[in-house]
C-alpha positions, 0 to 999 in steps of 0.5 A: 500500500505504501509502495516501500514508503514512497507514498508518504500520505499512505505511510501517515495514514497507516501509522495513524490507524496503528497508533489509534489501535495501540492507544485503544489497547488492541493487541500487537498480534491483531494490529499486525494481522490487520496491517497486513490486510491494508490495501488500495484495492478498488473493491475495498476502498474505491477512489483511494489511490487505486492502481490499475493496469489498463492496456499497458498503462498504469492508471491511478484513480483517486478522488482527492477532493481538495487542493491539499489532496491533489498536491499529495497525489501529485507528490506520490506520483513524483515518488515513482520517477518513471521516464514515461509521460504522465497525464492528470485528468481531474474531475470538474469538482477537483479542478474547482477546489484546486484553484 
């Protein structure tokens, strides 16, 4: 889910969840078991940095709905440093909040 720590907001989210679970007294074994299930799977968490392979292209679907979310998504994509062209197609709702 964090792609080796390259997606900083996913690292932050994971640590926040585990910290909250620890504070609530959840056992270490349960936290480990649940953390191993963390995923950005379209079926589990649609629109949350879902990575798809479509006709040889890697597509990231995220419904980042404000300027901070859009910056985080762009930062995450920059962490991959691929030599291929990238396209960002925001929805009209995202474009309106990002300006």
